[in-house]
C-alpha positions as CSV (number, residue, x, y, z in Angstrom):
1,M,-12.2,-10.8,-5.4
2,R,-12.8,-8.6,-2.4
3,V,-11.5,-11.2,0.1
4,A,-8.3,-11.7,-1.9
5,S,-7.9,-7.9,-2.1
6,M,-8.2,-7.6,1.6
7,I,-5.6,-10.3,2.3
8,L,-3.2,-9.0,-0.3
9,G,-3.7,-5.4,0.9
10,I,-2.8,-6.4,4.5
11,I,0.2,-8.4,3.4
12,G,1.3,-5.6,1.1
13,G,1.0,-3.0,4.0
14,I,3.0,-5.2,6.3
15,A,5.7,-5.7,3.7
16,G,5.7,-2.0,3.1
17,F,6.4,-1.4,6.7
18,G,9.4,-3.8,6.5
19,G,10.7,-1.8,3.5
20,A,10.2,1.5,5.2
21,L,12.0,0.3,8.4
22,F,14.8,-0.8,6.2
23,A,15.0,2.6,4.6
24,L,14.9,4.3,8.0
25,F,17.8,2.0,9.1
26,V,19.8,2.9,5.9
27,G,19.0,6.6,6.5
28,G,20.2,6.4,10.1
29,V,23.5,4.8,9.0
30,D,23.9,7.4,6.3
31,A,23.3,10.2,8.8
32,S,25.8,8.8,11.2
33,F,28.5,8.8,8.6
34,S,27.8,12.0,6.9
35,A,29.4,15.3,7.8
36,S,26.2,17.2,8.3
37,G,24.6,14.5,10.5
38,T,21.4,14.3,8.5
39,S,20.0,12.2,5.6
40,S,17.2,12.7,3.2
41,I,16.6,9.0,3.2
42,I,15.0,9.3,6.7
43,G,12.3,11.6,5.3
44,L,11.6,9.2,2.5
45,G,11.4,6.3,5.0
46,V,8.8,8.2,7.0
47,T,6.7,8.9,3.9
48,A,7.0,5.2,3.1
49,I,5.5,4.4,6.5
50,F,2.6,6.7,5.7
51,F,2.0,4.9,2.4
52,S,2.3,1.5,4.1
53,L,-0.3,2.6,6.6
54,L,-2.5,3.8,3.8
55,G,-2.2,0.4,2.1
56,L,-3.0,-1.4,5.3
57,V,-6.1,0.6,5.9
58,G,-7.1,0.1,2.3
59,G,-6.8,-3.7,2.8
60,A,-8.9,-3.5,5.9
61,L,-11.7,-1.6,4.0
62,A,-11.7,-3.9,1.0
63,L,-14.8,-5.8,2.0
64,K,-17.0,-2.8,3.0
65,K,-15.9,-0.1,0.5
66,P,-13.9,-1.8,-2.3
67,K,-13.7,1.3,-4.6
68,V,-12.2,3.5,-1.9
69,A,-9.9,0.7,-0.7
70,G,-8.7,0.0,-4.3
71,I,-7.9,3.6,-4.8
72,M,-6.1,3.8,-1.5
73,M,-4.0,0.7,-2.3
74,L,-3.1,1.9,-5.7
75,I,-2.0,5.3,-4.2
76,S,0.0,3.4,-1.6
77,A,1.7,1.2,-4.2
78,I,2.7,4.1,-6.4
79,G,3.7,6.5,-3.6
80,G,5.7,3.8,-1.8
81,V,7.7,2.9,-4.9
82,I,8.4,6.6,-5.6
83,S,9.6,7.2,-2.1
84,I,11.9,4.3,-1.4
85,S,12.0,2.4,-4.8
86,W,13.8,-0.9,-4.1
87,G,12.8,-0.9,-0.5
88,Y,9.2,-1.3,-1.6
89,V,9.9,-4.0,-4.2
90,V,7.9,-6.6,-2.4
91,A,5.0,-4.4,-1.3
92,F,4.5,-2.7,-4.7
93,P,3.2,-5.6,-6.8
94,V,1.2,-7.0,-3.9
95,L,-0.6,-3.6,-3.3
96,L,-1.0,-3.0,-7.1
97,V,-2.7,-6.4,-7.6
98,A,-4.8,-5.8,-4.4
99,G,-6.0,-2.4,-5.6
100,I,-6.9,-3.8,-9.0
101,L,-8.8,-6.7,-7.5
102,A,-10.7,-4.3,-5.2
103,L,-11.8,-2.2,-8.1
104,I,-12.9,-5.3,-10.0
105,G,-14.7,-6.4,-6.9
106,Q,-16.6,-3.1,-6.8
107,K,-17.9,-3.8,-10.3
108,E,-19.1,-7.3,-9.3
109,K,-20.7,-5.8,-6.1
110,N,-22.6,-3.3,-8.3
111,K,-23.6,-6.0,-10.7
112,T,-25.0,-8.3,-8.1
113,T,-26.9,-5.4,-6.4
114,L,-28.5,-4.5,-9.8
115,D,-29.4,-8.2,-10.4
116,K,-31.2,-8.4,-7.0
117,E,-33.1,-5.2,-7.7
118,V,-34.3,-6.4,-11.1
119,V,-35.7,-9.8,-9.7
């Protein structure tokens, strides 16, 4: 479970970066055509980059600290979909499943640790 969580977390983080770059592109085009020369979409794209980085780091931590990694990936999935919604459509389900698998992997890690201590 933890290996699958790691792989899915890394894939979700990379997909999130793609969605965030798309949001930044759309925000740049919006800013160039608006009268004020600014766009709030650019700020949302920057926050999506932060959440993508959080998901990527969570995926990298999935083997050593699955509980922390699972929480990080769940926060990344929810935060990314709030910030850029359809731009995060690929990364959201991948990071959500990865976070759930990491939390399940933590329970299995605890169970095997307890079994070794009893024997």
